[in-house]
N, C-alpha and C positions, 0 to 999 in steps of 0.2 A: 111360711118354717122358721122360726126361731134359730140363731145362729147357735154355732155349737161353741165356738171362742169368738167375740168381736175387743179386737181392740180403735179405739177411735182419743187420736190425736195424745196420744201416750207418749209422754217422757218421762227421764229415767235419770237425775243427776246425780251425781262421785263427786264432792273434794271441785263441787262448779264444772266439771267438765260434763258433760252433755254424751251419756252411754247409750241414749235410744229417744232419739228425737222427734217427735211430734207423728209415731206411728197408728197409723192406720190399719186394719186391716179385717177380715171378716172367713169363717172358717165355718163351712159349711155339713149338717150333720152325717156320714155318712165316707165323707173322706178323709183320703190320705194325704196327709201336708206337708211337704216339706223346705224346711228351714235352712236355708244358706245363706253363708257367709264367710270373710277370711277370719281370720283371727283377730277379736278385738273390735268386729261387727256388729255388737249386741246380742248373739245368738242366745247370748248365756240367759246375760241377764232377763229377757225379753221371757225365756223360760223359766225364770226366778221369780216374772212377778204372772204369769199366767198358773204358776204352783202356788203363789201365795206365802213367795220365803220370804218375798221383799217387795217393798210395797210401790205405785207409779207416786213422783215427786210430786204429777202431774196426766188429767185424763180416767179414762173409763175403761174401765175390763172387768168384759160379763163372761163368767163360761159357765153354759151348761143351766142356764141361765139364773147365773149368782153372784153377786159383783164381789169382784176377789180383796177388795178392803172392807167396807161394811156386812157380808158374808162368806170370811171367808172357813168356814165350816164347814157349811151347803158347798160350795167350792169342792173341796176336804175328801167330800162321801160322795164323789160324782165324779172324779178323777182317778189312774194310774200317773204312776210316774217312774219308770226305770231311768235313773241314773249313769251315763257310763264310767264311772267308778262302782268298782263292785261293795255294793252295799250289803252284804248277807252279813248272818254273822257267822262266821267259819268256826265256831266252834259249838256250835248248835247241831243237829240233825235237820236234813230236808223238810224232815215234817214236821221240824218243833218250829224252823223261822217261821212254814207257812201259820204253823201254830198262835203263835208269837204275835203274827201279822191280822190272824184274823179275829184276834179281842182284841187288839188295838182300835183295829175298826166298827168294833163290837160286830157282827156276826152271830145271830146265834147260835147255844148251845146246840140244839136240835139241829141243824142244818149246817154245823163248821165241817163234822171229817167228811160227811159225805160231797161237800162244795169241795174240800181237801185234795180230797181223791179223785175230783173231778178236771179238778186247773193240773193236780201231777199228770194227773192221765192224759191233757191234753198234749203238755212239752214233752213225753215221754221220762218223767222222770220216776214213775212209780215205780219203781223197781231197785231205787235208791234213797226212799225215801227213811230206811234205816239210819241212812249214812252220815257219818259229818261231813257239814258241808264244804267244811279244809281239803274233805278229798277228791270233790270234785271240779275237772279238768271246765278251763275258760269258759266256755263253751256251752255247761251244762248248769255252771252259778249264774250266767244270763238267762239260761231256760229259769230257773229257778224263780232271780228278780219280774220275769213277764208272767208268772205263774202266782208268788204276792199280789202279783201288782192286780191278777186281774179275782181276786180271791172275793172281793166287795164288790164284784158284781158293776163295775166301772161305768161311763160312760163313754168316757173321754183317756186316749191312754196318752201318755206325754212320753217318749222317744229318746236318752238323748245320747247319742254315736251307738246304738246299743248291738252295730258288732266291729267296733273298735278292736284291730289284734285277732281277730279268732281268723283261722285258717277257711279258703273259700266253700269247705263241703260244711261247712258247720256257719258259717254265712247268710248261706242257701237256704239250706235248714229254717233258717229266722225267717228268712224273706214269706215260703212259705206258713209261720207262723202266724205271720200279719198280716197275712193275704187272708190268710181264714180267717182272723178275728175283723178283718173290715167288711168285708161277706156273709160274716153276722151283725152284721151294720154298726159296729165300732167303727167312730170316729178316733183317727191316730193323725198326730202330729210329731212327723221325725225330723230329729238333726243328723248328717251325718258328716262327715267327708270324699265319703263312696259319689260319686256322678253318677255311674252304675245302678248301684241301690236306688235313690231318686231316680233315673230314667223310666227303672223295673217297676218300684215298687206308688210313687206319688202322682194324683191326681192335679194339683198344680205345684205350682210353686213357687216362695218367699224368696229372691237375694238382699242379702242386709248388709250393705255397706261406709261404715261412717255411722251408726246407728240409722240413716232412714234405706226403707223401704224404693228400692232401686230398680228392680223389678219383678215381675208378679204377672200367672198364668200357668198354664200348663206349655207340657214338654216344648210341645207339636205347633202353640200358638208361639211361644218366645223363639222356636225357629222358623216361624212367616216371618217377625218384626225384624231377629236381625240377619238370616239369610241362613235357607236349607244347604245350600254349594261354596267353596271352600277350598279356593288357591293358595297353596302352601308353597312358596319360596325358600329354598335356603339362605341366609346371612351369615358369610362363617357360622359363628359357632352359634348361631338359630334362629328359627325359625320368623319369619314375616306369614298372615295371615291374611287375606283378605274374602270377604265374601260377599255369596248373590246370590241375589233370590230363590234362583233354582239353582241346582245341576249344573242343568241346561247351558241356564243361563253363564254358568260359572266352565262349563266345557267346550266352548263359542273364546269363547276370554282366549285359556287357556292356547285355544286351536290358532289365534292368530297373533299369540307370541310366538319373533322369529325365532328368538331363544330359548328352547322351557329347560338347559336341564339348570339341575334345582331343583325343578320344578315338582308338581303333586296335585292333582282331587278329589278332594271325600265329599264324601257327604258331613256335613256340622255337627258338634255331639253339644250336651251338658259344659263342659268342662270348656270346651271354646269361648262358646256366649256367655260361662260365669269370666272369663281370662276376660276377654270381652270391657264386658263393664266395670271390673273390679281392678284390672290393671295386675293381678295375682295369680297364682295358685293356689285351691285348696288345697292347704294340708295344716 
């Protein structure tokens, strides 16, 4: 089966600085793929190339069977994009935002109204369709962005930090929407700064640093590679971390220490692995 997204030896250079460096990556149809990296790692540039907003300096990118350089219109027909920045028109109603987007994507008038109603119902905004977008809460605006991105029935959905700045309850509601879309067969590429979001949603994870892909796999695969058990030792105002293949091995190590003061044992998580690989917290 052809990949939903395929990057081969992709480079992006700005002002003689390599922002994306020889990136090769394949995302399968039906995956929720999490793309992580510290600030400046190349995530945003990668998303911009995948969504035809900027051209790669070198390499090949195919999205939904279309080359992003030679067939950008074909790519745009098959993708939905939800950016971190709120991009709804605040002075239009919810329905008018949807209508405008539908016309931009040439959704036929004969079915546009039904599709708008379906998408708004899906994100629980049917009762607000006559309200101005500026009267919506932050979470509702994000749900409107998702509804709008779904209106032309894309194959692939790109979500750039979709839950940033939202309260925990709203974040959880968006997680369920994302899960539901994936269960219906939609391929989703997600960037986020919330590790629990990645652990809950993503089938596979790619970690970028310095424009290079430095880790790739499921959360469990990454834990097996780097260690499932963790011993933490307090060192002044900071903690030192030591990985072990399993919790049992970590427990045996801890029990052998003559002085266990300031030491603790726990399972490793994705944030531990991320910091181990990049030397930085994801913030």
